[in-house]
C-alpha positions as CSV (number, residue, x, y, z in Angstrom):
1,M,119.4,153.4,190.6
2,I,119.6,149.8,189.1
3,T,118.2,147.4,191.5
4,T,116.5,143.8,191.7
5,A,113.1,143.1,191.6
6,Q,113.8,140.9,194.7
7,K,115.2,143.7,196.5
8,V,112.1,146.2,195.2
9,F,109.6,143.4,196.9
10,K,111.5,143.3,199.9
11,D,111.0,147.3,200.5
12,L,107.6,147.1,199.4
13,G,107.2,144.6,202.4
14,S,108.7,146.7,204.5
15,G,107.0,149.9,203.8
16,S,109.8,151.7,202.1
17,W,109.8,152.4,198.6
18,K,110.2,154.9,195.6
19,T,108.2,156.9,193.6
20,L,109.8,156.2,190.3
21,Y,110.4,152.6,189.0
22,L,111.2,151.5,185.5
23,V,110.8,147.8,184.4
24,V,113.1,147.1,181.4
25,G,112.8,144.0,179.7
26,A,110.2,141.5,177.7
27,E,110.1,138.6,180.2
28,P,106.4,138.2,180.7
29,F,106.9,136.1,184.2
30,Q,108.5,138.7,185.7
31,A,106.8,141.6,184.3
32,S,103.8,140.4,185.8
33,E,104.7,139.4,189.3
34,I,106.1,142.8,189.5
35,I,102.8,144.6,188.6
36,K,101.2,142.4,191.0
37,Q,103.3,143.1,194.0
38,F,102.9,146.6,193.5
39,K,98.9,146.4,193.1
40,N,99.1,143.9,196.3
41,R,101.4,146.8,197.9
42,F,98.9,149.9,196.9
43,V,95.4,148.5,195.6
44,K,94.1,146.9,198.8
45,E,90.6,148.3,199.0
46,E,87.9,149.0,196.2
47,T,88.2,152.8,197.4
48,S,92.0,152.5,196.3
49,Q,91.2,150.9,193.2
50,A,88.8,153.6,192.1
51,L,90.3,156.6,193.2
52,N,94.0,156.0,193.5
53,F,94.9,153.6,190.7
54,E,95.0,154.0,187.0
55,V,96.5,152.2,184.0
56,W,97.7,154.1,181.2
57,E,99.1,153.0,177.6
58,G,103.0,154.5,176.2
59,E,101.6,154.6,172.3
60,G,100.1,157.6,171.7
61,L,100.6,158.8,175.5
62,N,99.4,162.3,176.0
63,P,102.2,163.5,178.7
64,N,99.9,166.5,180.2
65,E,97.1,164.3,180.9
66,L,99.6,162.0,182.4
67,L,101.3,164.9,184.3
68,N,97.9,165.7,186.0
69,S,97.1,162.4,186.7
70,L,101.0,161.9,188.5
71,D,100.5,165.0,190.5
72,M,97.0,164.7,191.8
73,L,96.5,163.9,195.4
74,P,95.1,160.8,197.2
75,G,91.4,160.7,197.1
76,L,89.9,162.7,200.1
77,F,88.5,159.7,201.9
78,S,91.6,157.5,201.7
79,A,93.8,156.7,204.5
80,E,96.6,159.1,205.5
81,E,99.5,156.9,204.6
82,E,97.8,155.8,201.0
83,V,99.7,157.3,197.6
84,R,98.5,156.8,194.6
85,F,99.7,154.1,191.8
86,I,99.7,154.8,188.1
87,L,100.9,152.0,185.9
88,C,102.0,153.0,182.4
89,Q,102.3,149.8,180.1
90,R,104.4,150.1,176.8
91,F,106.4,153.0,178.2
92,D,108.7,152.6,175.2
93,K,106.3,153.3,172.7
94,A,105.5,156.8,174.3
95,P,106.5,159.6,171.8
96,A,109.7,161.1,172.0
97,G,108.3,164.4,172.5
98,S,106.1,162.9,175.7
99,L,109.1,161.9,177.4
100,E,111.1,165.1,177.1
101,T,107.9,166.7,178.9
102,L,107.9,164.4,181.8
103,Q,111.7,164.7,182.2
104,K,110.7,167.3,184.6
105,Y,108.6,165.5,186.6
106,F,111.2,162.6,186.8
107,S,113.3,165.2,188.2
108,N,111.5,166.2,191.1
109,P,108.5,163.5,191.5
110,S,105.5,163.8,193.5
111,I,106.1,162.2,197.3
112,T,102.1,161.1,196.8
113,T,102.4,158.7,193.7
114,V,104.0,155.7,193.2
115,F,104.8,155.6,189.1
116,L,105.7,151.9,187.6
117,M,106.7,152.2,183.8
118,M,106.9,149.2,181.8
119,A,109.1,149.2,178.8
120,D,110.6,146.5,176.4
121,K,113.6,148.6,176.2
122,V,115.4,152.1,176.4
123,D,117.9,154.2,175.6
124,K,120.0,154.6,178.7
125,R,121.8,157.7,176.8
126,K,118.7,159.4,177.3
127,S,118.3,162.3,179.8
128,W,114.9,161.3,181.1
129,Y,116.5,157.7,181.9
130,K,119.0,159.2,183.7
131,A,116.5,161.2,185.7
132,V,114.8,158.2,186.5
133,E,117.8,156.4,187.5
134,A,118.6,159.1,189.8
135,N,115.6,159.7,191.8
136,G,113.8,156.1,191.2
137,D,115.0,152.0,191.1
138,V,115.4,150.5,187.1
139,I,114.7,146.8,187.2
140,E,116.4,144.7,184.5
141,I,114.9,141.9,183.6
142,R,115.3,138.8,181.2
143,E,115.3,135.1,181.0
144,P,117.7,133.4,183.6
145,Y,121.5,132.5,183.0
146,D,122.6,129.1,183.2
147,R,124.0,129.9,186.9
148,E,120.9,131.9,188.1
149,W,118.1,129.2,187.3
150,P,119.2,127.2,190.9
151,K,118.0,130.3,192.5
152,W,114.6,130.3,191.1
153,L,114.3,126.8,192.2
154,G,113.6,128.0,196.0
155,Y,111.3,130.9,194.6
156,F,109.0,128.5,193.3
157,E,109.6,126.1,196.2
158,K,108.7,129.5,198.5
159,R,106.2,130.5,195.8
160,H,103.7,127.1,196.5
161,G,104.7,125.4,199.7
162,K,106.4,122.8,198.1
163,R,109.9,120.7,197.9
164,I,111.0,120.5,194.4
165,E,113.4,117.5,193.8
166,P,116.1,118.2,191.9
167,A,115.6,115.5,189.0
168,A,111.8,117.0,188.8
169,W,113.0,120.5,188.6
170,E,115.5,119.5,185.6
171,M,112.9,118.0,183.8
172,L,110.5,120.8,184.4
173,V,113.3,123.6,183.1
174,A,114.3,121.6,180.1
175,A,110.3,121.2,179.2
176,S,109.8,124.8,179.4
177,G,112.8,125.5,177.5
178,R,114.2,127.5,180.3
179,C,111.4,130.1,179.9
180,L,110.1,131.3,183.1
181,S,106.6,132.0,181.9
182,L,106.1,128.5,180.6
183,L,107.8,126.8,183.7
184,S,105.7,128.9,186.0
185,S,102.5,127.5,184.2
186,E,103.9,124.1,184.8
187,I,104.7,124.2,188.1
188,E,101.3,125.8,188.9
189,K,99.4,122.8,187.5
190,M,101.9,120.6,189.2
191,A,101.2,122.0,192.7
192,I,97.0,121.6,192.0
193,Y,98.0,118.2,190.9
194,L,99.8,117.7,194.4
195,N,97.2,118.8,196.6
196,D,98.4,118.1,200.1
197,K,101.4,116.2,199.1
198,P,104.5,118.2,200.3
199,T,107.1,117.1,197.6
200,L,107.5,117.1,193.8
201,Q,108.9,114.1,192.5
202,L,110.1,113.2,188.9
203,A,107.4,110.5,188.9
204,D,105.0,113.5,189.3
205,V,106.2,115.2,186.3
206,Q,106.1,112.5,184.4
207,A,102.8,111.1,185.5
208,M,101.5,114.8,184.4
209,G,103.3,115.1,180.9
210,A,104.8,118.2,181.3
211,Y,107.8,117.2,179.6
212,S,105.9,116.5,176.2
213,A,103.7,119.4,176.7
214,G,106.8,121.6,176.6
215,E,107.9,119.9,173.6
216,D,104.9,120.2,171.4
217,I,104.7,123.9,172.3
218,F,108.7,124.3,171.1
219,S,107.9,122.4,167.8
220,L,105.1,124.9,167.5
221,V,107.2,127.9,167.6
222,E,110.3,126.1,165.5
223,D,107.7,125.8,162.8
224,I,106.5,129.1,163.3
225,A,110.0,130.5,162.9
226,M,111.0,128.1,160.1
227,K,107.4,129.4,158.4
228,R,106.1,125.7,158.3
229,R,102.7,127.0,158.0
230,A,100.6,123.6,157.6
231,A,102.5,122.3,160.8
232,A,102.4,125.2,162.8
233,L,98.3,125.4,162.2
234,R,98.0,121.8,163.1
235,K,100.2,121.9,166.2
236,Y,98.2,124.9,167.4
237,D,94.9,123.6,166.9
238,V,96.1,120.5,169.0
239,L,97.6,122.6,172.0
240,L,94.6,124.7,172.0
241,R,92.2,121.8,172.5
242,N,94.6,120.4,174.9
243,G,94.1,123.5,177.2
244,E,97.0,125.7,176.5
245,S,96.2,129.5,176.7
246,D,97.1,131.8,173.5
247,I,98.7,134.2,176.2
248,K,101.1,131.8,177.1
249,L,102.0,130.5,173.5
250,L,102.2,134.0,172.5
251,S,104.9,134.7,175.2
252,I,107.0,132.0,173.9
253,I,106.7,133.0,170.2
254,V,108.1,136.5,171.3
255,R,110.8,135.6,173.4
256,Q,112.2,133.4,169.9
257,F,111.5,136.2,167.8
258,R,113.3,138.5,170.1
259,M,116.2,136.0,170.3
260,I,116.6,135.4,166.8
261,D,116.3,139.3,166.3
262,Q,119.1,139.3,169.0
263,A,121.3,136.8,167.1
264,L,121.0,138.3,164.2
265,R,122.5,141.7,164.9
266,L,125.0,139.8,166.8
267,T,126.4,137.7,163.8
268,K,126.3,141.7,161.7
269,R,128.6,142.7,164.2
270,G,130.6,139.7,163.7
271,V,129.9,137.9,166.8
272,A,129.6,133.9,165.5
273,D,130.8,132.2,168.5
274,P,128.0,130.1,169.5
275,K,128.4,130.6,173.4
276,V,129.3,134.2,173.0
277,V,125.8,134.8,171.4
278,A,123.8,132.5,174.0
279,S,125.6,134.5,176.7
280,Q,124.0,137.7,174.9
281,I,120.5,136.4,174.1
282,G,120.1,134.7,177.5
283,A,119.6,131.3,175.8
284,H,121.6,127.9,176.1
285,P,124.1,127.2,173.7
286,F,122.4,124.1,172.4
287,F,119.8,125.9,170.8
288,V,122.1,128.4,169.5
289,S,122.2,126.5,166.3
290,K,118.2,126.2,166.0
291,I,118.4,130.1,166.6
292,F,120.7,130.7,163.5
293,E,118.7,128.0,161.4
294,Q,115.7,130.4,162.1
295,M,117.2,133.5,161.6
296,N,118.5,132.5,158.1
297,K,114.4,132.5,157.2
298,H,114.2,136.0,158.1
299,S,115.7,139.5,156.8
300,E,115.9,142.1,159.4
301,D,113.3,144.3,157.6
302,R,111.0,141.2,157.9
303,L,112.5,140.7,161.4
304,G,111.2,144.4,162.5
305,N,107.8,143.9,160.8
306,I,107.4,140.5,163.0
307,L,108.1,142.0,166.4
308,D,105.7,145.1,165.4
309,L,103.1,142.2,164.7
310,L,103.6,140.5,167.9
311,A,103.8,143.9,169.9
312,Q,100.0,144.7,168.3
313,S,98.8,141.1,169.3
314,D,99.9,141.2,172.7
315,Y,97.9,144.3,173.9
316,Q,95.0,143.1,171.3
317,I,94.8,139.4,172.8
318,K,95.4,140.6,176.4
319,T,92.7,143.1,176.1
320,G,90.6,140.6,174.8
321,D,90.4,141.8,171.4
322,G,90.7,138.9,169.4
323,N,93.1,135.3,169.3
324,L,96.4,134.4,168.5
325,F,94.9,132.6,165.1
326,E,93.7,136.0,163.8
327,K,95.9,138.8,165.3
328,F,99.5,136.5,164.9
329,L,99.3,133.3,162.8
330,V,97.0,134.6,159.9
331,P,99.4,138.2,159.1
332,Y,102.5,136.1,160.1
333,F,101.9,133.7,157.5
334,S,100.8,136.2,155.1
335,M,103.6,138.3,154.8
336,N,105.8,138.4,151.9
């Protein structure tokens, strides 16, 4: 069934869970939080880590080997209530034949295994997807719409044990460009800065310079999208020397190009109203004019190549195989 991350977290906390979970969407903060919550629930000790936890990669997936792992019973010396936790990253990259092979399992999953699949997008018409939906939970993640941001205020207050003043919250959201991964990073820094102080105020945000940092990051992303190579490389160097991480920068770049790609597809279907486009791609209407401008710099084929390059870069950087400069920026600016 279609559900929310919050509902799943509540179920995990009460000791109630399903054997199949499919997370659909490319929003990195929620994806990371979901994986963390599942690991906290099912991988508590070193024995669990060694015997009952495995990570698979969708690209080049061998379905028969995965089935053997899914059907394996928990370790001999595991506690009676323990289950195996299997995580598959980039499940949407799995070959079509692999998904067909796994469909039988999805219709009758092992009761001693929790299988969590992470996918940027899926075809809901496929029979394997319907089997997962019927026998497990599907969680769809994306950047929040405008009406949903107030709910996240309460989430971050509870997460960090701090009250956040409305004015401070608005500035942080604006500084993040309404991007959860960047917002989370900024609030994390704010919480450390506050130490024992119970309330995050507007003055604290201004003192930490969060607003200017956010502007610098999005200026970098705009330069990249507009193919302004020299300006982008200069800003990247400054941000890196100021302590920004490649993974965070990459997440913002991925989000921007996904929105550009979605906007291009909508305009090709005749959807040109900025408010309609904004609601469809999860952006504020104010930013849509910039997205349209950036969209005109790229053909549909080029955007497809860029998104493929970003997917490869994401995997390589997160596994320690290179950095944003060599894995994305150099090949991106070398494209025709």
